[in-house]
C-alpha positions in Angstrom: 80.5 109.9 90.9 78.4 111.0 87.8 81.1 113.7 86.0 79.3 115.7 82.3 80.5 118.4 80.1 79.3 119.5 76.5 82.1 119.9 74.5 82.8 122.6 71.9 83.0 121.5 68.1 84.7 123.3 65.8 83.3 127.2 66.2 81.0 127.8 68.5 79.5 123.9 67.3 80.3 124.9 63.6 80.3 122.6 61.2 80.5 122.8 57.2 79.4 121.2 54.3 81.3 118.4 53.8 83.7 119.1 56.7 85.4 118.1 59.9 85.4 119.7 62.9 86.9 118.6 66.2 85.7 118.6 70.1 87.7 120.2 72.9 89.8 117.8 74.4 87.8 116.3 77.6 90.3 115.5 80.7 89.1 111.6 80.4 92.2 110.6 83.4 89.5 109.4 86.0 86.5 107.8 83.8 85.8 104.5 85.2 83.2 101.9 83.3 81.1 102.4 80.3 80.6 105.9 79.1 78.1 108.0 77.8 78.3 111.0 74.3 74.5 112.9 74.1 75.0 113.9 70.7 72.7 116.9 68.7 73.0 118.2 65.6 70.7 121.0 63.8 70.6 119.4 59.6 73.4 117.7 57.4 74.5 113.8 58.6 76.7 113.6 60.7 79.8 110.7 61.9 81.4 110.6 64.9 84.4 109.0 66.5 86.5 109.3 69.7 90.0 109.8 69.2 92.8 109.8 72.4 95.7 111.2 73.6 98.3 110.8 76.0 99.2 113.8 76.3 95.5 116.8 75.7 97.9 117.8 73.0 98.6 114.5 70.1 95.1 112.9 69.2 95.0 109.1 67.4 92.2 107.0 66.2 92.5 104.2 68.3 92.8 100.5 66.9 93.1 97.1 68.5 95.7 94.6 68.1 94.4 94.5 64.5 94.5 97.3 63.4 91.0 97.7 63.5 89.3 100.8 64.2 88.3 101.6 68.0 86.7 104.9 68.3 83.0 104.9 66.4 80.6 106.8 68.0 77.3 107.1 65.8 77.6 107.1 61.7 75.0 108.8 59.1 73.2 110.7 62.3 70.6 113.2 60.6 68.3 116.1 62.5 67.9 115.0 66.2 69.1 114.3 69.4 71.2 110.4 70.7 72.1 109.6 73.7 75.0 107.0 73.1 76.8 105.2 75.8 79.8 103.1 74.4 83.1 100.6 75.7 85.8 103.6 76.3 88.7 103.3 75.4 91.5 104.0 78.4 93.3 107.5 77.8 93.7 110.2 79.4 92.2 112.2 77.2 89.9 112.5 74.5 88.2 114.1 71.9 85.5 113.3 69.3 86.1 114.1 66.0 83.1 115.4 63.6 82.6 114.7 60.0 79.5 116.5 57.8 78.6 113.9 54.6 78.7 116.7 52.4 74.0 117.2 53.6 74.5 120.4 54.8 76.1 123.1 57.8 75.2 121.9 61.1 75.5 123.4 64.3 76.6 119.7 66.5 76.5 119.7 70.7 78.1 117.3 72.0 78.2 116.3 75.6 79.9 113.9 77.3 79.2 111.5 80.4 81.4 109.7 82.8 81.6 107.9 86.0 84.5 108.5 88.3 
């Protein structure tokens, strides 16, 4: 079964210029195989990474055994919508970190999709 959920980013989707905002937590415990996100941004330039959590409260940036970051979803995304498929990092909970690159305030919408 395919499951999707639109995750609220920051306050009502708003990300201020040069700011960092986080999506709401997504229960990821039943995810199988590849996962995808649809990301829409109205202005600016954003970088989106995913963070993982065991308890749904404390989040971490995933790294491999050599300390290399594994959470990148998209870098320097400008106005528009992208549908991105990525390898999941096994974790019961995930959230998305959105960093605006000091271009402009924006509204970001993230819809997460996974196979259960």
